[in-house]
DOPAGU-887596 format. One record per residue (C-alpha): residue in three letters; z negated, y, x negated. Coordinates in steps of 0.5 Angstrom, whole numbers, plus 2048, in hexadecimal, padded with zeros to 3 digits. Each point is the difference from the previous one (the first is absolute). Layout:
N
ALAZYX ...
This chain:
597
MET6C98DF746 LEU8058027FA GLY7FA7FF7FB ARG7FF7F9802 TRP8087FF800 LEU8008027F9 ALA7FA7FC7FE ILE8047FA803 LEU8068027FD CYS7FD8007F9 GLN7FD7F9801 GLN8077FD802 VAL8038037FA GLY7FA7FE7FB GLU7FE8037FA VAL800807802 GLN7FC8057FD ASN801806805 GLY804801806 LEU802807803 LEU803801807 LEU803807801 LEU802803806 ALA804806802 SER7FC806803 LEU801805805 GLU8038057FA ALA8077FF7FE ASP8017FC7FA THR7F97FF7FF PHE7FC7F97FF THR7F97FE800 PRO7FC7FA7FE ALA7FF7FC807 ALA7FC7FA7FD VAL7FE7FE7F9 TRP7FE7F97FD PRO7FB7FE7FE ASN7FC807800 ALA802807800 GLY7FD8027FA GLN8057FE7FB ASP8058037FC LEU807800804 SER8048057FC ARG8047FA7FD LEU8017FD808 GLY802807802 ALA8068017FB ALA8037F9802 ALA7FF802807 GLN8048067FF GLN8057FD7FD ALA8017FB805 LEU800805805 GLN8058047FD GLU8057FA7FE ARG7FF7FD807 ARG7FF7F97FE GLY7FB7FB7FD LEU7FE8017F9 VAL7FD7FC7FB LEU7FD8047FA ALA7FC7FF7FA ALA7F9803801 ASP8008047FA GLY807803803 SER8037FF7F9 ALA8057FA802 ASP8037FD806 GLY7FB7FA803 THR8067FC802 ALA8027FD7F9 ASP7F87FF7FE SER7FA803801 THR7FB8037FB ALA7F97FE7FF ALA7FE806804 GLY8047FC806 ALA805803805 CYS801804806 ILE8037FE806 ALA802806805 TYR8047FF806 PRO802806805 VAL7FE7FF808 GLU806803803 ILE802800808 ASP807802802 GLY8018047FA ALA7FA804800 LEU7FB7FE7FA LYS7F97FF803 GLY7FC7FE7FA ALA8007FB7FA VAL7FC7FA7FE VAL7FE7FF7F8 LEU7FC7FB7FD LEU7FE7FF7F9 VAL8007F97FE ARG7FE7FC7F9 ALA8067FE7FB ARG8047FB803 ALA8077FD800 PRO806804802 ALA8027FA806 GLN7F8801802 LEU801808800 LYS8067FF804 GLN7FC7FB805 ALA7FB805801 LEU805806801 ARG8037FB806 GLN7F97FF803 VAL7FF808800 HIS806800803 TRP7FF7FB806 ALA7F9803801 SER802807801 ALA8037FD806 TRP7FA801803 LEU7FF8077FF VAL807802803 ASP7FE7FC806 LEU7F9804800 PHE8048077FF ARG8057FE805 GLN7FA7FE805 GLN7FD8077FF THR806803801 LEU8017FD806 GLN7F9801803 ALA8028087FE THR805800804 ASP7FD7FD806 ARG7FB8057FF ARG805805800 LEU8037FE806 SER7FA7FF804 HIS7FE8077FE VAL807802803 THR8007FC806 LEU7F9803802 ALA8038077FF ASN8067FE804 THR7FC7FE805 ALA7FC806800 MET806805800 ALA8027FC806 ALA7FA801804 VAL8018087FE LEU807800802 GLN7FF7FD807 GLU7FB806802 THR803807802 ASP7FC8057FD SER7FC8017F9 ARG7F97FF804 ARG8027F9803 ALA8037FE7FA ALA7FA8027FB MET7FB7FC806 ALA8057FA800 LEU8008007F8 VAL7F88007FF THR7FF7FB806 PHE8067FB7FD LEU7FD8017F9 ALA7F97FE802 GLN8027FA803 ARG8047FD7FB LEU7FB8027FA VAL7FA7FE804 CYS7FD8077FF ASP7FB802805 ARG802808800 VAL8078037FD SER801807800 LEU8068057FF GLY8008077FE PHE8058057FF GLU8008067FB THR800807803 HIS7FF8067FB GLY7FD7FB7FB GLU7FB7FC804 ILE8007FA804 ALA800801808 LEU7FE7F9803 ALA8067FE804 ALA7FE7F9803 VAL7FB7FA7FF SER8017F9802 ASN7FE7FD806 SER7FE807803 ALA804804805 THR7FC8077FF PHE7FB8017FA ASP7FB8067FE ALA8028027FA ARG7F98047FF ALA7FD7F9800 ASP7FC7FE7F9 ILE8047FA7FF HIS807804801 ARG7FE8067FC HIS7FE7FB7FA THR8077FD802 VAL8038077FF GLU7FD8017F9 ALA8027F97FD MET807802803 ASN8008077FC GLU7FD7FC7FA THR8067FC800 LEU805806801 ASP7FD8047FB LEU8017FA7FB GLY8077FE803 LEU7FE7F87FE ALA7FD7FA804 VAL7F9801800 GLN7FB7FA801 HIS7F87FF801 PRO7FD7FC7FC GLY8058017FA VAL8017FD7FA GLY7FD8037FA ASP8028077FF GLU802800807 ASN7F9801803 LEU8008077FD LEU806802804 ASN7FE7FE807 ALA7FA803802 ALA802802807 HIS8037F9801 ALA7F97FD7FE GLN7FC805805 LEU8057FE805 ALA7FE7F87FF ARG7F9802800 ALA801803807 ALA8047FB803 ALA7FB7FB7FD ASP7FA804803 GLY8047FF807 ALA8027F97FF SER7F97FE7FF GLY8027FE7F9 ASP8018027F8 ALA8067FC7FE SER805805803 VAL8068027FC ALA805805801 TRP8078027FD SER806805801 VAL8078017FE PRO804806801 LEU806801804 MET8068027FC ALA806804802 GLN8058047FB GLY7FB7FF7FA ARG7FA802803 ALA7FA7FE804 THR801802808 GLY7FA7FC802 VAL7FB7FA7FF LEU7FF7F9803 CYS7F87FF7FF PHE7FE7F8801 GLU7F97FE802 ARG7FD7F9800 HIS7F97FE802 GLN7FD7FA7FC GLY8067FE7FD PRO8037FF7F9 ARG8038067FD ALA808801800 ASP8037FC7FA ALA8068027FC ASP8057FD805 GLU7FD803806 LEU7FF8077FD GLN8077FF7FD ALA8037FF807 CYS7FC806803 ARG8038047FB VAL8087FE802 ILE7FE802807 GLY7FE8067FE GLU8068017FC LEU8057FE805 LEU7FD803806 GLY7FE8067FD ALA807803801 LEU8017FD807 LEU7F9803803 ALA8028077FC LEU807800803 ARG7FD7FE807 ARG7FB806800 SER8058057FD ASP8057FE806 GLU7FB802805 ARG7FF8077FD GLY802806804 LEU8058057FE TRP7FB8057FE ARG7FB7FB7FD ARG8067FE7FC GLY8028077FE ALA7F88017FE ASP8007FA7FC ARG8068027FC VAL7FD8077FF ARG7FA7FD7FE GLU8037FC7FB GLY8048057FD ALA7FA8047FF ALA7FC7FB7FD ALA8057FF7FC LEU8018077FD LEU7F9802800 GLY7FC7FA7FF PRO7FE7FD7F9 HIS8057FB800 HIS8087FF800 PRO8018057FA GLY8087FE802 ALA7FF803806 LYS7FD8067FE LEU8068017FB LEU8057FF805 GLY7FD805804 ALA8008057FB VAL8077FF7FE GLY801800808 LEU7FD808800 VAL8048027FA LEU8067FE803 LEU7FE803807 ALA7FF8067FC VAL8078007FC LEU8037FE807 VAL7FD807804 PHE8008057FA ALA8067FE7FC ARG807802801 VAL8067FD7FE ASP808801800 TYR8037FE807 ARG8067FD7FF VAL8057FD805 SER8037FA7FE ALA8077FD803 LYS8067FB7FE THR8058047FC VAL8077FE7FE VAL8048047FB GLU807802802 GLY8068047FC ALA800807801 ALA8087FF803 LEU8047FA801 ARG8078007FF ALA8047FC804 THR8077FC7FE VAL8047FF807 ALA8067FC801 PRO806805800 PHE8047FC804 GLU8007F9804 GLY8017FB7FB PHE7FD7F97FD VAL7FC8007FB ALA8037FD7F9 GLU7FA8017FB SER7F98027FF LEU7FD8017FA VAL7F9803801 ARG7FB7FF805 ALA7F9803803 GLY7FB8017FA ASP8068017FB THR8008067FB VAL807804800 ARG8038067FC GLN804805804 GLY8077FD800 GLN7FF7F9800 LEU8047FB804 LEU7FB7FD806 ALA8057FD804 ARG8087FF801 LEU8037FF807 ASP8077FC800 ASP8058057FE ARG8067FB801 ASP803803806 LEU7FF8077FE ALA8047FE7FA LEU8067FE804 GLU7FF806804 GLN8018057FA ALA8067FC7FE ARG803800806 TRP7FF808801 ARG8038007F9 SER8067FC802 GLU801804806 ARG7FF8077FC GLU8067FE7FB GLN8047FE805 MET800807804 LEU8018037F9 ARG8067FC7FF LYS803802807 LEU7FD8087FF ARG8048007F9 GLN8067FD805 ALA800805805 GLN7FF8067FB ALA8067FE7FC GLN804800807 HIS7FD807802 ASP7FD7FD807 ARG7FA805800 ALA7FD7FD807 ALA8007F97FD ALA7FD8037F9 SER7FB803804 VAL7FE7FA804 LEU8007FB7FA ALA7FC8067FC ALA7FA7FF805 GLN8007F9800 VAL8007FF7F8 GLU7FA805801 GLN7FD7FC805 ALA8017F97FC ALA7FD8047FA ALA7FA801804 GLN7FF7F9803 GLU8017FE7F8 ALA7FA8057FE LEU7FC7FE806 ALA8017F87FE GLY7FE8027F9 GLU7FA804802 ARG7FD7FA804 LEU8027FB7FB GLN7FC8047FB ARG7FA800805 ALA8007F9801 GLN7FC8007FA LEU7F9801802 VAL7FC8047FA ALA7F9803800 ALA7FF807801 VAL7FA8027FC ASP7FC7FC7FB GLY7FA7FC803 VAL7FE7FA803 VAL8047FC806 VAL7FA800806 SER8057FC805 GLY8067FC800 ASP8027F97FE LEU8077FE801 ARG8007FA7FC GLN8007FC806 LEU805804804 ILE8067FE7FC GLY806800804 SER7FD803806 PRO802806804 VAL7FD8077FF GLU801806805 GLN8018077FE GLY7FA8047FF LYS7FB7FA7FF VAL7FB8017FB LEU8017FB7FA PHE7FB8027FB GLU7FA8057FF VAL7FF8037F9 ALA7F98047FF PRO8008047FA LEU7FB7FF7FB ASP7FD8077FE ALA7FE802807 PHE7FB7FC805 ARG7FB802806 VAL7FA7FC802 VAL8007FE808 LEU7F97FF802 GLN7FE7FC807 VAL7FA804802 ASP7FC7FC806 GLU7FF806806 ARG7F97FF7FF ASP8008037F9 ILE806805801 GLY7FB806803 PRO7FE8027F9 LEU8068007FC ALA8048067FE VAL8068027FC GLY7FF8027F9 GLN7FA7FB7FF ALA8007FC7FA GLY7FF7F87FF GLU8017FA7FC LEU8057FA801 VAL7FF7F97FD LEU8067FB801 ALA7FF7F9800 GLY8057FF7FB LEU7FD8057FB PRO7F87FF802 GLY7FE8037F9 GLU803807801 ARG7FE806805 LEU805804802 PRO7FE807803 PHE804803806 THR800806805 VAL8017FF807 GLN807804802 ARG8017FF807 ILE7FC7FC806 THR8047FD806 PRO7FE802807 VAL8027FA803 ALA7FC7F9800 VAL8047FA7FF ALA7FD7F9803 GLU7FF7FA7FB ASP7FB7FA801 GLY7FD803806 ARG7FE8067FC ASN803807800 PHE8028037F9 PHE8028077FE ARG8068017FA VAL7FD8057FB GLU8048017FA ALA7FE8027F9 GLN8038027F9 LEU7FE7FD7FA ALA7FD8047FB SER8047FC7FA SER8047FA801 ALA7FE7F97FC GLN8057FD7FC HIS8007FA804 LEU800803807 ARG8057FD805 PRO802802807 GLY7FD7FB805 MET7F97FF7FC GLU7FA7FF804 GLY7F98027FF VAL7FA804802 GLY7FF807800 LYS7FA804801 VAL800807802 GLU7FA8057FE VAL7FE804806 GLY7F98037FE THR7F97FE7FF ARG7FB7FD805 PRO7FA7FD800 MET7FF7F87FE TRP7FE7FE806 TRP805803805 VAL8067FD7FB ALA7FC7F9801 LEU7FF801808 ARG806804802 PRO8047FA803 LEU7FA7FE804 ILE7FE807802 ASP808802802 TRP8007F9804 LEU7F9802803 ARG803807802 VAL8067FD803 ALA7FC7FB804 LEU7FB804803 TRP806805802 THR8037FA803 TRP7FA7FD804 LEU7FC807802 PRO802802807 
């Protein structure tokens, strides 16, 4: 058909010396000759170069036949090459190249236009072929879906197999369709079309099983009679066809089989027999392959679901043993060897067992700054997190009332002194004694007011960091006497507090060593020693924790009170399996103690 089309095109263009039609092959970016005019024995190298250029540029071209100049201006004595690509929906399908005799540029353009018009027939042909291929694929899928519906209507695998072979025998016009499942590397016959019962020892069924095993071993569809070298691989199918022909009193029986695929391997085989009928064509064989690929997994899943618990366990053990001890699956053998090594390490290796706990750094001592008397906050200079020096002003209380009180007592003392001098001048000893006591009282009150005035300035007692207290938002607010306003922790002494879960408190003891990693210092490990284990548990987040205090061996430069991290206490060596399974073992012990009477 393509050759006749090329011949007609060459005749219409006229004065064509050679014509070539290239079509895309199944391999990517490869084009092969589909038709040559007038005959295939001529040199087509010049046409091939023109076709390659047209395919690369994706447009029609007119080139000089010798490739020396563009043929659109003028053709040489050797003629010109007219090349036009055939493209459908952005995909290159081929190219048409004609070598014409020398002619005028206008005639060359007209010839290119004729090739463009003629290529519409090729486009239509390719579209029809695409539609036909799509229709065939849809018919295959429709047949497979219908077969799947027939299988899904049944409740067990035996009924499903019988429904499938009977349906396929009717739809594909076969005299017998058989289904077998793989068991230990061999096919066991499971169903025969239009037969509720069958004797697997019958000769015809033995030949059928042999043909199925042949397909199972090859892992692909097998047909007799085959084409070319296929007849070298279908000996069992040939024997089945001869046995079926003898039983049907004829010699034209055909047989073919397709594997049922599930998870990349053949789990069964479908065998088709047709007496005195045509061999399966490509479409029919492809439909059977599609059925095998789609229904293989479904039937395998149905059979797997029908297995008992012990059968499933035995199959798993058998599959694992075959993978580890058989000739295949090197990856499984490698994983098995690695697993044995890991098991040996878990059983015999001993590792350091460490108890992990959330850890908080606290100052070894806290110095509190309290309100010396009832008053009002006048000024706040620091807040939590600030580093302070000894004697540094932290805050100031309102001292106006104290200053007035001090001035009042100073004035009253001056008055008492004048009265005392006057009484002494008059030699009034009784009055002088009373006034002397009042002067001392006023002086004491003045000194008390001065002392309270000085204590209105709140200063840091030691060098350290303010861990609590912020009065900046309480300016003008009253404070009660004795209320803690600031807490200062020294920077030269810290202690570590571990919140140990009650399940891990057993192996801990005073004097054990450990290491601490803080969230703020993740690259530094701080060694410590357990100093005290508090015997009282604290409930938090639904769990009980014990407070364990430890002493750091050395203080880090940037260590601050309130920093949190994870501390691990070394409590000795244990087997690796015990360390890994200890939480489960402890839970089982408690659970058994709870459940057992």
